[in-house]
C-alpha positions, 0 to 999 in steps of 0.5 A: 918176658925178660926179668928186667921188663918184669921188674919195670912193670912193677915200678911203672905205675909209680913212675906214671903216677909221678909223671901225671901228678907233675903237671898238677903241681903248679907254683903258688906265686901270689899275683894281685890285681895291678901287679906286674908279672915277670916271666923268664924266657931263657934257653932254647925256645921249645914246646916246654917253654911255650907251656910255661909261658902260656901258664904265666900269661893265664895267671897274669890275666886271671889276676888282672895284672897291669903288665907282663914282662918277658925277661929274655935271654935266648939264642933261639930254638924251634920255629913252631914253638916260637909261632905258638909263643908269639900267637899267645902273646898277640892274644894278651889283653894287657900291656906286654914288655920284653926285657932283652938281658943279653940275647934275643937271637933268632926265634927270640927276636920274633918273640920280642916283636910280639910284645908292645914294648921292648927294652934292652940291657946296655950290652945286648943284641936282637936279630938274625932270625933266618930259619935253619934245620935242627942240625944247623944246616940251611934249608933246601932252597924251595923250603927256605923260600916257602918258609921265609915267605910265609913267616915274613908275612906273619912277622910283618903283620905281628910287628905292625900290630904291636907298633914296630917297624915291619921292615925290621922284622922281615930283615931279621929273617930275610937277608935280601930285605933292605930297611929304609926310613925316609932317605936313610938306609938303616940296613942294606940287603945282603946280610941278616939284620942284627941290632945292638941296644944302642942301634935299636934305641936310636931315635930316627925322625922322632921315634926309636928304631925298635927298642923303647930304651935301654934299661939296666935291669927289670927294676930300671925298666919298671921305673922307666915304663912306670909300671904299677904294682909289685914285681912278681917273678914267675918261676917254673914248677918242678915238673916244668924245670924237669921238662926243660932238662929232658927236652934238652937231653931227649935225643940222648935219653932216647938213644940210651933207652933204645940201647938198653932195650936192645941189650935187654933182649940180647942178653938173657937174664939181664935186669938192669938194661930193661929197667933203665930202658923203661925209665928212659922211655917213661921219662921221655913220654912224660914230658914229650907226649904230655905237652902235646896232649895238653896243648891239643895238637899232635903235630910238632913236639916229636920233631926235633927230639924224636925225628920220626918215631914211626911218624913222618911229615906229610908232603903238605905245602904248608909251612913247618908250623902247621904241618900235619903228622900222619902215622906211617908204618915205616919200620921194617924189621931187618932180616936175620943176622942184620940186627944192630943198634945202628940198623935199629936207629936208622930204620926207626928214626928216619930224619925228616926235613921240613918239620925240623926247622929252627930259627 
């Protein structure tokens, strides 16, 4: 065994201990009965963000808070994570609000529909939630049709349950959906629906189109909605914040780990590459594999950050959010003289299609 990996074996227990203790170090926000809990939802919608939001929901319900406010500013993210978040919000037993601070794009629009009330900042927008691949490209036609059909039904049900117009939610995802209220065509088919604050809060037939109103800030929302108690803002723990960063940098982290591991085996006596590779892999595992184990569903987290680490999407016709992962021995070592970093990456990480949907 090379010297780099021998050194890493000595420091690995310390790194693993830090990764294990990280989740237990929870924030200590004081939430009293009747308070309003504010949960920030910023950046990419990801499994790490879902775990943070789930912790906030549990804390609010345990303390018997009077309401939960999602402070949103996101352009979207993982479709499966959005489904997990909307599922958690739909099970909440206390009033839920979304304050759109600038952006509720794509997956953010679906999450907003999972709350009972929506308020928007004066300059903000919501909508454009069509699913695409993680590369930004369109889904193949059959997969696109299946995904839109399934999630449109889910969104319609969710919007109706929370008192929103289900046609709006469907038009966010499906450009072929026309939205008509009475004799007025609010949105013609042919493009995805996106609403600004003024359009979303417009009164039609005595009811706002989507948003309850326009608010300058969370404090303004609390006054207009007459929320009780103190406003308690939930903050990510150190480990959760670390997870957000690692989730964003996961592809680069894995690539660096693979390159350093390759150099460790190719350069006799090298120490630093093995240590760096071990740290990269342990850091990745602590925030990628742990959330999967924590949630209890080993089905989606490895999808965008690690396209297929000897794992491939099954050929099930179910939608991306409920795909079953099955282990496949897909790695076949190249013949002598063919070892290269590009070959190693291409063989180890074949790019799946159906499991990398985003919106």
